[in-house]
C-alpha positions in Angstrom: 9.9 -15.4 -15.2 13.2 -14.0 -16.3 15.0 -11.3 -14.3 14.5 -8.8 -17.1 10.7 -9.4 -17.0 10.7 -8.8 -13.2 12.7 -5.6 -13.6 10.3 -4.4 -16.4 7.4 -5.2 -14.1 8.9 -3.1 -11.4 9.7 -0.2 -13.7 6.1 -0.3 -15.0 4.9 0.0 -11.4 7.2 2.9 -10.6 6.3 4.6 -13.8 2.6 4.2 -13.1 3.0 5.7 -9.6 4.7 8.7 -11.1 1.9 9.0 -13.7 -0.7 9.0 -11.0 1.1 11.5 -8.9 1.7 13.8 -11.9 -1.8 13.5 -13.1 -3.3 14.4 -9.8 -0.9 17.4 -9.5 -1.9 18.5 -13.0 -5.6 18.2 -12.1 -5.1 20.4 -9.0 -2.8 22.9 -10.7 -4.3 23.3 -14.2 -7.7 21.6 -14.5 -9.7 23.8 -12.2 -9.7 21.9 -8.9 -7.0 24.1 -7.3 -5.2 24.0 -4.0 -7.5 26.1 -2.0 -7.7 24.4 1.4 -6.2 26.5 4.2 -6.0 26.3 7.9 -4.7 23.7 10.3 -4.6 20.0 9.5 -7.3 18.2 11.5 -5.9 15.3 13.5 -8.2 12.4 13.8 -6.9 10.2 16.6 -9.4 7.4 15.7 -7.8 7.1 12.3 -4.2 6.6 13.5 -4.4 2.8 13.7 -5.8 2.7 10.1 -3.1 5.0 8.9 -0.3 3.1 10.5 -1.6 -0.2 9.2 -1.9 1.2 5.7 1.7 2.5 5.8 2.9 -0.9 7.1 1.0 -2.7 4.3 2.5 -0.3 1.7 6.0 -0.8 2.9 5.7 -4.5 3.3 4.1 -5.2 0.0 7.4 -5.3 -2.0 7.9 -8.9 -3.3 10.9 -7.9 -5.4 13.3 -7.4 -2.6 14.6 -11.0 -2.4 14.9 -11.1 -6.2 16.7 -7.7 -6.1 19.1 -8.9 -3.5 20.0 -12.1 -5.3 20.4 -10.4 -8.6 22.8 -7.7 -7.3 26.4 -7.9 -8.3 27.5 -6.0 -5.1 25.3 -7.2 -2.3 26.8 -4.7 0.1 24.8 -2.0 -1.7 21.5 -3.6 -0.9 20.9 -1.5 2.3 21.5 1.6 0.3 19.1 0.5 -2.4 16.5 -0.4 0.2 16.9 2.9 1.9 16.5 4.7 -1.4 13.3 2.7 -2.1 11.8 3.5 1.2 12.7 7.2 0.9 11.1 7.4 -2.6 8.0 5.6 -1.3 7.7 7.9 1.7 8.0 11.0 -0.6 5.4 9.6 -2.9 2.9 8.8 -0.1 3.5 12.1 1.6 3.1 14.0 -1.7 -0.2 12.2 -2.4 -1.5 13.0 1.1 -0.5 16.7 0.9 -2.0 17.0 -2.6 -5.2 15.3 -1.5 -5.6 17.5 1.5 -4.8 20.7 -0.3 -7.2 19.9 -3.1 -10.2 18.5 -1.2 -9.5 19.2 2.5 -11.3 17.0 5.0 -13.7 15.8 2.3 -11.0 13.7 0.6 -12.1 10.1 0.1 -10.1 7.1 1.1 -8.8 7.0 -2.5 -8.2 10.4 -4.0 -9.3 9.1 -7.4 -12.9 9.0 -6.0 -12.7 12.8 -5.6 -11.3 13.7 -9.0 -13.6 15.2 -11.6 -14.3 12.6 -14.3 -14.4 15.1 -17.2 -10.8 16.1 -17.4 -8.1 14.1 -19.2 -5.6 14.2 -16.4 -8.2 12.8 -14.0 -9.1 10.0 -16.5 -5.4 9.2 -16.8 -5.0 9.0 -13.0 -8.1 6.9 -12.6 -7.3 4.4 -15.4 -3.7 4.1 -14.3 -4.8 3.3 -10.7 -7.1 0.7 -12.1 -4.6 -1.0 -14.4 -1.5 -0.7 -12.2 -2.4 -3.8 -10.0 -2.6 -5.9 -13.1 1.1 -5.3 -13.7 1.8 -6.8 -10.3 -0.3 -9.9 -10.8 2.2 -11.6 -13.1 5.0 -11.0 -10.6 3.1 -12.5 -7.8 1.6 -15.5 -9.6 4.4 -16.8 -11.8 5.8 -19.1 -9.2 2.8 -21.4 -9.0 2.8 -22.7 -12.6 6.6 -22.7 -12.6 6.7 -24.9 -9.5 4.2 -27.3 -11.1 6.4 -27.5 -14.2 9.5 -28.4 -12.1 7.6 -30.8 -9.9 6.1 -32.8 -12.7 8.9 -32.1 -15.2 6.8 -31.5 -18.2 7.8 -29.6 -21.4 4.5 -29.8 -23.1 3.4 -26.3 -24.4 -0.4 -27.2 -24.1 0.0 -28.3 -20.4 2.1 -25.2 -19.7 -0.6 -22.9 -21.2 -3.3 -24.6 -19.1 -1.3 -24.2 -15.9 -0.6 -20.5 -16.6 -4.2 -19.9 -17.7 -5.5 -21.6 -14.5 -3.9 -19.0 -12.2 -6.4 -16.3 -12.7 -9.6 -18.3 -12.2 -8.1 -19.9 -9.1 -7.2 -16.5 -7.6 -10.7 -15.2 -8.3 -12.3 -18.3 -6.8 -10.1 -18.1 -3.7 -10.9 -14.4 -3.2 -14.7 -15.1 -3.5 -14.4 -18.0 -0.9 -12.4 -15.7 1.4 -15.2 -13.2 1.4 -17.8 -16.0 2.1 -15.7 -17.4 5.0 -15.1 -13.8 6.3 -18.9 -13.1 6.3 -19.9 -16.6 7.7 -19.5 -15.7 11.4 -21.8 -12.8 11.0 -24.6 -15.2 10.3 -24.3 -16.7 13.7 -24.2 -13.4 15.7 
């Protein structure tokens, strides 16, 4: 995958996150949901480990950092770029948390899109963008496997290349299904 494709994939992800945040704000401000929750923020101590692990996952799930570093002309600016990325992510996560609490209070679901009314256009945009956004990341994560096979076996046949690229998706779905089976397997013996 060319560097320009990786950058485009990253820009699509950032743009999709902005669309989701904007759509949810629009739903609260203009589509009748409102920001009506008042009072103190309840602190659920039992949810702290889950919250910390979610934040750790969100901050660690950025596969573009090595590519970003190697593609930079001035590698000394990498720490500044990294700091900017983390600041923007933190602002996005905090904004979504505040919007969710102000709109739905303690009844907010684990994903705010589950609380949104399905009749309004802004809610539909947020829900569909949240569903489609991971697909933009799939190509970024999976492009290495067929490329490594191509370099390993040194083929330049278009048909074989299409078969290898087309095989990524079924293999991922199969691996995910078997992971669920092996995760549930110990439950049978308890």
